[in-house]
NUMARZA-842664 format. One record per residue: x, y, z of N, C-alpha, C in turn. Coordinates in steps of 0.05 Angstrom, whole numbers, plus 5000, padded with zeros to 4 digits. Layout:
XYZXYZXYZ ...
% end
This chain:
443422611741444722401757446622531776 446722431800448622521820451122341819 453322461827455922321828456922341856 458022121866459322111893462322141889 463622311904466522341905467522221931 469622061928470821931952473722001954 474622091977477422141983478121922003 479221701993479721462010482521492023 482521502049485021522064485421262080 487721252093488321022109486320982132 485421202144483721192168480821282161 480621502146477921612140477521642110 475021632102474221672074472221902074 473122112060471322342057469322292034 466822382038464722332018463522602010 463222641984461822871974459822771953 457722931948455722861928455123101911 454723061885454023281867451023331868 450323561858447423611853446623451829 444023421824443023261801444023361774 444623621772445623731746448623701742 449923581762452823531762454423781759 453623991774455024251772456524311798 455324231821456424311847456824071865 459224051877459823841895459423931924 458123771940457523841968458823631986 460323722006461423532026459123422042 459223152047456923022060457722902087 459722732087460422592112463222482110 464022362132466622222134466021942145 467121742132466721462141469421342149 469321162168471721012175472320822153 474720842142475520682118475320382123 476420292145476320002151473419902154 471820052168469019972171467519982145 468120182129466820202102467419952085 469819862086470519632070469319372081 469019362107467819122119464819132116 463619372116460719392115460019652099 459619622073459119862057456219962058 454619862077451819942078451320242081 452920382098452420672100452820812072 454820742058455220862031453120762012 452420512013450320401995447620552000 447020602025444520752032444621042021 446921172024447221442013446921441983 448121241969447921221940445021171932 443621001946440820951940439021191944 439321321968437621551975438121791956 440621821947441322051931441122001901 440321761893440121681865442721731850 444821621861447521651850447921451827 449221551806449721381783452621331777 454521451793457321411788459021491812 461321361814463321421834465721561821 466721761835469321881827471121861852 473321721848475121661870477721821866 478521961886481022111885483421921884 485121971865487521801862490021961870 491321871892493622021902496121971885 496422121864498722091847501122221860 503522141851505922271860506022551848 507822721858508022991847508922981817 510122761809510822731781508522631764 506222581777503822491762503722191758 505222041773505321751770503821611792 503021371787501721201807503821051823 503821101849505520961867503920751883 505120641904503720431920501020531931 500920781941498520881952496320901931 496920991907494921021886493920741878 495720541877494820271870492920161892 493520221917491720131939489020271936 488920521931486420671928484820561904 486220511883484920401859483620131865 485019961880483919701887481419741905 481519921924479319971942476920091926 477520281909475520411892474120211874 475620031862474419821845472619641861 473619571885472019401903469319531911 469519781918467019931926465119951902 466220011878464620031854463219771848 464619551852463319281848461119241868 461719301894459719261915457219431910 457619671900455419861896454119841868 455419681851454519641824454319911809 456520061811456720331798459220351782 459220501760461720551746463420731763 466020711759467920881774469921011756 470521261762472721401749474621501770 477121531762479121631781480021911773 480422071793481122351789483622411805 485422561793487822651806487122811831 487922731854487222871878489622991892 491823021877494223141889493523411901 494323441925494023691940491223761949 489223591943486523651953486323661983 487723471996487723472026489123722037 491323792025492824032034491124282029 489724302007487924522001485624532021 484524302027482324292046483224392074 485624312082486624412108487224712107 488124812084488625102081486025252084 483925152071481225282072480225292101 480525062115479525052142481125222161 483825242157485425422173484625712169 484125782144483226052137480526112150 478925912154476325942167476525942198 479025922208479425932236479125662251 479125442236478825182249481525092260 481524982284484024882296484624612282 487024522287487824262275486024032285 485324052310483523842322480723852309 479724092304477124132291477224042262 479524052250479823972222479623672217 480223512237480123222233477423142223 477422982203474822892192473623092172 473323342181472123542164473923572139 476523572143478323612120477923392099 477323152108476922922089474522962071 472323062082469923102065470323352048 471723552058472323792041474123702018 476123532023477923442002476323281981 474423121990472622971972471023161954 470023381967468523571951470323721931 472723791940474623921921475323751897 475923491902476623321880474223271862 471823241873469423201857468823461841 469023691854468523941839470423981816 472923911820474923931798474123741775 473223501782472423311762469923411747 467923511762465523621750466123851731 467824031740468524261724469924171698 471723981700473123891676471123751657 469423591668467323451652465523651638 464723861653462924061642464224211619 466824271621468324401599468424231575 468723971579468823781556466123771542 463923781557461223761546460324031534 461424251544460724521534463224671525 464524581503467124701495466924991486 464625091479464325361468463425561488 463125481513462325671534464525861541 
% end
């Protein structure tokens, strides 16, 4: 089964998809958040074409690990998308994933302008990969 990772921001939503073995997260695209909520067809089509069975949504916790207003907003949006797509959803701590994505892109020589949008799908891939790695460790505790 493939898993979709979403990094839902105020303006853009980064999208990543796992491989069928749930080992590797791949950045796929960036969607306009407001358009996505008004018309989830592009995400629905991606879910259908990729045979996705679950959503993982990045939860922007505070540095203390608590849910603030932004995390509550993302949880509401994630629940809404999960209902629209008829998929189960899990939430993953995405603290610093956007900052890490920007760091990776800067190291690759991308300007700030070039990073717009790309950073969102890289952040989605980073949070999904972290979730996949943690899940894999739980399923294979003796590796």
